[in-house]
N, C-alpha and C positions, 0 to 999 in steps of 0.2 A: 504493500499500500504506500502510495506517495505521501510526502509531507503535507502537500496541499490538501489531500483528502483527509488526512488525520486531523488537520487543523480545524476542519469543519465539524468534527464530532465532539460532543460534550459527553464525557463519561461513557465511552463506547462499550465498556464491559457491562453497563446497566441497561443497554438499549432493548434487550429482550425481556426485561422484567416488567411486571404489570405496573400500570400508571397509578399514582396516588393523587387523585383530584384534589387541588388545593382547597382548603376550607375557607369559608367566608370570614373576612377580617372583622373583628369588632370595631365599634366606633372609635375607641381610644387609639387605634393603630393606623388609621387611614390618614393619608397625606394628599395634598393637592398637587397637581401637575405643575412643574416650574414654567413661569412665563415672564419673569423679570428681565430687564435689560442687563443687569449685572450678571445674572445667570448666563446669558448668551455671550457676554464679554469674557467670562471665565472659560466657557467652552471654546471661544476663539483663541485664547492664549494657549490652551491645551493642544488644540489642533495645529496652531502655528509652530509649536515646538515638537510636533510629532510624538506626543507622549500618551501613555495609557494611564487611566486612573481606576482605582478600585471602586470608586463611586459609580462608574458606568459598568465595569466588567462584572461586579458583584451585584448590580441592580439595587444599590443602597436606597432605601426609602427617604433618606434625608438630603439627597442630592440637590433638590430645589432650594432648601434652606441654606445649606452650606455653600453652594456655588453663588447664590445671591450675595453672600458675604465674602466671596472670593476665596473660600476655603476648599482647596482640592487636595485629595490624598493621592500622591503619585504612586503608580505601580510600575516598578522597574523590572528589567530583564525579560521583557516580552509579555505577550498576552496568552501564552500556552504554558500550562502547568504540568509537571511530571507526575503529579498525584491526582487522585479522583475521589475527593471527599464527598460524602453523600449530601452535605449541606450546601456545597459551594457551586456558584454559577460560572466560575472562571473555566474557560475551555481547557480540556486535557488533550495533550498531543506531544509531538516531537518538537521541542523548542528550537528556535534559530540561534546562531552564534550571538554572543553578546554584542550590543551596539556600543562601539567605543566612544561615540559622541553623545550618548544619552545622558551621562552625568552632567556635562556642560549645559545641555538643554534643560535639565531639571533646575540647575542653578539659575539659568536665565528666566525660566517661568516663575520661579519663586520670587525673584526680584521684580518681575513684571506685574505680578499679582500683589506685590507689597505685603507678603505674608510676615507676620510677627512670629508665627509658629508653623512649622510645616511637618507633615507626616509622610514618611516614605516607607512603602511596603513593597512586596514582591510576590511573584509566583514561586512555587518550589522549583528549584533547579538542581535536582539530584544528579543530573548529567554532568555537572561541573565539579571539578576536583575539590573546590573549596565551598561548594553549594552556593556560590554567589557572594560570599562574604567580602571579597575584595572589591567587588562592584559596589556594594553598600558603602564601603569606606571611600571609594572615589566619589560617590554621590554626596556624601557628607562633606568632603573636602571642597567640592565644587560649590555647594551652597554657602559654605563658610567664606569662600572667595568672593562670590558675587553678592551675598546678602549677609554680611558679617553680624548684623544685629538680630537675625532670625534664630530662634531656638529650634532645635531639630529633634524629632522623635522618629526612631526607626521601629517598624513592626516587621520582624524577621521571621523566616521559617526556622525549623529546628536544626538545619544544616547536617542532619543525619550523623551527628557526632564527628564530623570531619575535622581532623587535626588542625588547630590554629584558627578555625573559622570564627568562633566567638571572640577570641583574642583580637582578631583583626578589626572586628566591628567596634569593640570596646575602645581599642587604641585610637580609632578615628575620632572618638569623643562626642557622640551624640548626647544630647541633654536627657533623653528618655530612651531606655531600651525596652521595647514592648514585644512580647511574644505570647500569643494566645493559647491557652490550653483548650479552649472551645467548648468542652463538654466534660461530663463526669467520666471517670476511668472505666466504668462498666460499659459505657456506650461506645468506646473506642473501636471495637471490632466491626461495628456496623456503620458508625457515623464518620470515623476518621481512621480507616483501616491501614493507611500507609504511614501512620505516625504512632508514637508511643507516649502515653501519658507521663511516665516518669522521666523520659528523655526531655520532655518540655520543662518539667520541674528542675531537672538537673541543669538545664541551660540557664534558667532564671537565677538559680543559686550560683552558678559559676560567674555570671555577670557581677553579682555583689561581691564575690570573692576577689575578682579582678580589680573592681573599683567600687569600694563601699559607699562612695559619694554619689554614684550614678543612680538616678531614679529608675526603678523597674516597674513594670506594668504588665497586667495580663487580663484577659477577659474570657467570659463564657456565655454561651447562649442557653436559654431555658425554653422549655416547651417541646423538647425532643424525647421526653419520657423519663427524665431524671426525677428523683424525689427531692423534697426539701432537705432531707438529711444529707443527700449526696451533694447538694449545693453547699451546704455548711462544711462538708468534708473537703470540697475543693478550696474553699476559703482557708481552712486549716492547713492544707498542703501548701498553698501559696504563701501563707505567713511563715511556714516552716522554711520556705525558700527565701524568706526576707523580702517579699514583694511588697512595694509601697502602695500600689494603686490597683484596684480591681474594677472592671466594667462588667455589667450584667445586662443583657438585652434579650428581647424576644426573637426566637428563630422564626424566620419567614421562608416558606418553601418557594424556591425560585421557579420550578417547573414541576409538572406531574411526575417526572422521572426522578426527582429528588426525594430525600426522606420526608415523610409526612409530618405535619405539625400534630403533636399529640394533644396539646392543649394551649390555649392562649392564657398566659399568666396575667392576672389582674394588676392594675396599677398599685393596689393596696399591698399585694404580695411583694412587688418590686420595692416598695417603700420599706417593708419589713426587712428585706435584705440589706438595705442601707444601715439600719439599726444594728443588725447582727454583724455585718462586716466591720463597722466602726468599733463594736465591742471586742472584736478579735484583733484590733490593733492596726488596720489599714490607715494610712495617712489620708487617702482619698478614695472615695467610692462614687461611682456613677451607675445607677440602677434604675432603668425605666424601660417601658416597651420599645422605645426607638433608640435606646442607647447602642452605639457601635463604638469600636475601638478608637476611632478618630473623631467621633461626634463631640463638638465643643472642646476639642483636645487642647487648644491654646489657653482657653479660660481655665480649664481643669488643671493645666500645668502651672499656671500662675498661682492658683489656690494651693496646689500641692507644695510648691516651693515656699509659699508663705507659711504654711502649716509647719513644715520642717524647720524654717528659720525661727519661728515662734517657739517651737519645742527646744531648739538649741539655745535660745536666749534664756529660756526658763531654767536651764540646768546650771 
């Protein structure tokens, strides 16, 4: 099969499985289609720099709000992922070679958008010797050069424990190192079969070992069949890895071929997770139906930093 054909398939290993018709969304999770001039200006800057965004590729429901504020999350290393998670709408296939000019274009777009805080994520690139860690480092450097006042958050894959990968990203000096556990350990075989729960925890702990001052962040989706006790266990596991910031949001089924939504978690339950997470020692918690890793990331980072500074001053 040619690369061109593969690139048009999303999760080909699932194409013969029965469909899961998406459930009707409750009122609290519906959003309006984007129409603002600023939204289209952000779209224009993304297109002019030939960049991909997770906002588009993953079908994020917050794209209208975020792009109206010129907040875009750049997705580097191509639009094809080497894994096929049951929740993700990013295409699976054979990735193309890395684009040597991409880092500079991300830097240019960050400056053009006037971003005070930028989030950079990627597809999984298990085909690369370092999993793409060096590319992340190049992107961080390019943003620092073109927009030195911008704070940088990286949302990385797990790098498959490839030697030196985590170290390369930490050495590049992002302000926030984010890596999502996504779901409870019990659900990994069906929801995230190409990944390992404890590998993700190990990565987050390793970041803190390398640089104790670097903020770490992780997130999970709810509504996939996890129990409240399992959500609490994920919190405990992340705190054991010294993670500073947790995000919790509602899973939304991208297509009938993806994992079904088991339930829509109520806003009240999301609020209860905030109380629980704060009680467990997280410096920052974002928990709501529409919460995503990069949703309000800049404002959250400012609050996170202020909280740690206040705690340091109190000692």
